[in-house]
C-alpha positions in Angstrom: -10.2 -56.2 -44.8 -7.2 -58.0 -46.4 -7.6 -59.8 -49.7 -7.0 -63.5 -49.1 -5.0 -65.4 -51.7 -4.8 -69.1 -51.1 -1.8 -70.9 -52.6 -3.0 -74.5 -52.7 -0.6 -77.2 -53.9 0.4 -80.9 -54.0 4.0 -81.8 -53.9 5.5 -85.3 -53.7 9.2 -84.5 -53.7 9.2 -80.8 -52.6 9.8 -79.1 -55.9 6.3 -77.7 -56.2 6.4 -76.7 -52.6 9.5 -74.7 -53.2 7.8 -72.8 -56.0 4.8 -72.3 -53.7 6.9 -70.7 -51.0 8.4 -68.2 -53.5 4.9 -67.5 -55.0 3.7 -66.7 -51.5 6.5 -64.1 -51.1 5.4 -62.4 -54.3 1.7 -62.5 -53.5 2.3 -61.2 -50.0 4.4 -58.3 -51.2 1.3 -56.5 -52.4 -0.2 -54.2 -49.8 -3.5 -55.4 -48.4 -3.0 -59.0 -49.5 -2.8 -62.0 -47.1 -1.2 -65.0 -48.7 -1.5 -68.5 -47.2 0.0 -71.8 -48.1 -2.2 -75.0 -48.1 -1.5 -78.6 -49.1 -4.1 -81.0 -50.5 -4.5 -84.4 -49.0 -2.2 -87.2 -50.0 -4.0 -90.2 -51.6 -1.1 -92.7 -51.7 -0.5 -95.0 -48.8 2.7 -94.5 -46.7 4.1 -97.8 -48.0 3.9 -96.7 -51.6 5.4 -93.3 -50.8 8.3 -95.0 -49.1 9.0 -97.2 -52.1 9.0 -94.0 -54.2 11.6 -92.4 -51.9 9.2 -89.5 -51.2 10.3 -87.3 -48.2 7.9 -86.7 -45.3 5.3 -83.9 -45.8 6.0 -80.5 -44.4 3.8 -78.9 -41.6 1.9 -76.8 -44.1 -1.8 -77.3 -43.2 -4.0 -79.6 -45.3 -7.0 -77.8 -46.8 -10.5 -79.1 -47.1 -12.7 -78.3 -50.1 -15.1 -76.1 -48.1 -12.2 -73.9 -46.9 -11.7 -72.6 -50.5 -14.9 -70.5 -50.1 -13.0 -68.2 -47.7 -10.5 -67.0 -50.2 -10.7 -64.1 -52.7 -8.3 -65.7 -55.2 -6.2 -68.9 -55.7 -2.9 -70.1 -57.1 -3.1 -73.8 -57.6 0.1 -75.9 -58.0 0.9 -79.5 -58.8 3.4 -81.8 -60.5 2.6 -83.1 -63.9 1.6 -86.7 -64.5 1.6 -87.8 -68.1 0.7 -84.3 -69.3 -2.0 -83.5 -66.7 -2.2 -82.5 -63.1 -1.3 -85.1 -60.5 -4.2 -87.4 -59.4 -4.0 -86.1 -55.8 -4.9 -82.6 -56.9 -7.6 -83.8 -59.3 -9.1 -85.9 -56.4 -9.2 -82.7 -54.3 -11.0 -80.8 -57.0 -13.4 -83.7 -57.6 -14.5 -83.2 -54.0 -15.6 -79.6 -54.6 -19.0 -80.5 -56.1 -20.8 -78.7 -53.2 -19.0 -75.5 -54.0 -19.8 -75.9 -57.7 -23.5 -76.4 -57.0 -23.7 -73.2 -54.9 -21.2 -71.3 -57.2 -19.2 -70.2 -54.2 -16.0 -69.9 -56.3 -17.5 -68.2 -59.3 -15.9 -64.9 -60.3 -12.8 -65.5 -58.3 -9.4 -65.3 -60.0 -7.1 -68.4 -60.2 -3.7 -69.0 -61.5 -1.7 -72.2 -61.8 1.9 -73.4 -61.5 3.5 -76.8 -61.9 6.7 -78.8 -62.3 7.6 -81.4 -64.9 10.3 -84.0 -64.8 11.4 -84.0 -68.4 11.5 -81.9 -71.6 8.2 -82.1 -73.3 6.7 -83.6 -70.2 3.5 -81.6 -70.2 4.5 -77.9 -70.1 1.7 -77.0 -72.6 -0.9 -79.7 -72.0 -1.0 -79.4 -68.2 -2.4 -75.8 -68.2 -4.7 -76.6 -71.1 -6.3 -79.5 -69.2 -6.3 -77.7 -65.9 -8.3 -74.8 -67.2 -11.4 -76.9 -67.4 -11.5 -77.2 -63.6 -11.6 -73.4 -63.3 -14.2 -73.0 -66.0 -16.7 -75.3 -64.5 -16.5 -73.3 -61.3 -16.8 -70.0 -63.1 -13.4 -68.9 -61.9 -11.3 -66.4 -63.9 -8.1 -67.8 -65.2 -5.2 -65.4 -64.7 -2.1 -66.4 -66.6 1.2 -64.6 -66.0 1.6 -63.6 -69.6 4.5 -61.3 -70.1 3.5 -59.0 -67.3 6.9 -58.7 -65.7 8.3 -56.7 -68.6 11.5 -57.0 -70.6 12.9 -59.6 -68.2 10.5 -62.1 -69.7 11.9 -61.5 -73.2 15.7 -61.3 -73.1 16.8 -60.3 -76.6 20.1 -62.2 -76.8 19.6 -65.0 -74.2 18.2 -68.5 -74.3 15.5 -68.6 -71.6 12.9 -71.0 -70.3 10.2 -68.9 -68.7 6.6 -69.6 -69.7 3.9 -67.1 -70.6 1.0 -69.2 -69.5 2.0 -70.0 -66.0 4.9 -70.5 -63.7 6.6 -73.8 -64.4 9.8 -75.5 -63.4 11.5 -78.6 -64.6 13.4 -80.6 -62.0 16.1 -83.2 -62.9 17.0 -86.1 -60.7 14.6 -84.9 -58.1 17.1 -82.2 -56.9 16.0 -78.7 -56.1 18.6 -76.4 -57.8 20.0 -73.4 -56.0 18.7 -69.9 -56.6 20.4 -68.4 -59.6 20.4 -64.9 -61.2 17.9 -64.6 -64.0 20.6 -64.3 -66.7 22.4 -67.4 -65.5 19.5 -69.9 -65.6 20.6 -72.7 -68.0 18.3 -74.2 -70.6 18.6 -77.6 -69.0 17.5 -76.5 -65.6 14.7 -73.9 -65.8 13.6 -73.6 -62.2 13.2 -69.8 -62.0 12.5 -69.1 -58.3 12.7 -65.4 -59.0 9.9 -65.6 -61.6 7.0 -66.8 -59.4 7.8 -64.1 -56.8 7.6 -61.3 -59.4 4.7 -62.7 -61.4 2.4 -63.5 -58.5 2.7 -60.0 -57.0 0.9 -59.2 -60.3 -1.7 -61.8 -59.5 -2.3 -60.3 -56.0 -3.0 -56.9 -57.5 -5.7 -58.4 -59.8 -7.1 -60.4 -56.8 -7.4 -57.2 -54.8 -9.2 -55.4 -57.6 -11.5 -58.3 -58.2 -12.6 -58.5 -54.6 -14.4 -55.2 -54.9 -16.2 -55.8 -58.2 -18.6 -58.3 -59.8 -17.9 -60.0 -63.1 -21.1 -60.8 -65.0 -19.7 -62.7 -68.0 -16.3 -64.2 -68.6 -15.3 -65.7 -71.9 -12.4 -68.2 -71.7 -10.8 -68.7 -75.2 -8.2 -71.5 -75.6 
């Protein structure tokens, strides 16, 4: 049976969604893994979204909390709001109390990715505050680390990749074009290649985890 990896995200302007699409390619590249995209429900009214110039939502299906129980692993994505995950995603997680009471997500691996709109806009605080959501469910946090080798530590180049998760910074709400790793400038670190590579690593761990039981997991931050 295939290992199911759910890539669950919220995206207002499409930047996080673009990351999610690339992450799906990386996750699905691992043999035996079935990766699926999901959106969380929007909480803002259409009138408010219109005033914010938010584009229409894509046709990616909207997930309900109970559907999380069907997955073997998760990759959660969201934009940053004042150093934390967007309220829309937090509202979705707040609705998972039933899963928490029955511990249906315990022991399942979970990674995170996000996008910020400015330098120092929450690249460090967002993963730190998001981890608490995973801990309460007993999920296992799987950071990318430096698992994709020398490409993550170029010796003579300025780079913007992050060892805790996949993150992109979008300026002027424009999605930049795909660029070679060595050509990504410091002011526009939106590394589409990175999530594809790094989340193939996540899928390998999810596949291994689906066949074993983790009794105790210490999360040290």
